[in-house]
N, C-alpha and C positions, 0 to 999 in steps of 0.2 A: 380379155379377162379369163383366167383359168377357173373352171368350176368342175365339180364332180357330177357327171351326168347321172350316176346311180342315185345320188341324193334327189335330183330333180324327178327321176322316175318314181322313187319311193314317195315323195311328197305328193305327186300327182295321183298315185294309186291308193294312198292311205285312206282318204275319206270313203271311197267306194268299198274297199275291203272291210273297213271297220263297220260301215253301215250293214253290209251283207252279213258279217259275223254277228252283229247285234240282233239280227232277225232270229237267229237260232239261239242266241245267248243274251236275252234282254237285260240281264243284270250287269253286263259289261260296261264299265265306266268309259266315257269319252271326254272327260274333262281335259283341259289344256295340259296339265302335268302328265296325265296318263298318255295323251297323244305324243307328247315330246319324248316320254320314255319309250313308247312303241317305235317312234322314228329312230331314236338312238340305237335301240336294240336291233332293229331291222338293218340299219346301216352297218353295224358291227358284224352282221352275218354275211354281208355281201362284199364282193371285191369292188374297189373304186374304179371308175372309168373317167379319167380327167380329160377334158377337152379345152381347147384354147380359141376356138373360132365357131362361127355359126355352121360352117361346113363340117367341122368336126362333130358338132352336136347332131347334125342331120345324119351323118355317116354312122355315128354311134347309136342313134335311135333306130335306124334301119337294121343294123347288125344285132342290136339288143333284141328287137322283136323277132328276128329270124332265127336266132340261136337259143330261144327259150329264156331269154332274160326276163321277160314279163312274168313268166311262171315262177322263176326264182324270186322275183320281187314279191309276188303274192304269197309265196310260201314263207318267205322271211317275215313279212308283215304278220301273217297268221300266227307263226310261232311266237313272235314278239307280243302279240295281243294275248295269247294264252299265258305267257310268262308274267306280263304286267297285271293281268286279271287275277292271277294267283297270288301276286305280291304287290298290290298297289302301294304307292308312296304318298298318297294324299291323305 
């Protein structure tokens, strides 16, 4: 099955990044709609990395971690949190 590894990485990092952001900005909403908006905005900022096998997922994860992919994911999520916080749709 083909899937976008970038989406998996963002979904995995989102709870921790949002929790850390809320420590400094306690008024940040984390309702389901805001989380989905943050996810969508984050993914729109990042290039997709499609994989079609477990081996592809492992290879992509390793290369993602080695070339700063994790930092890009955190930066994209943080930017998305700021945008959604400034203009929540709930």
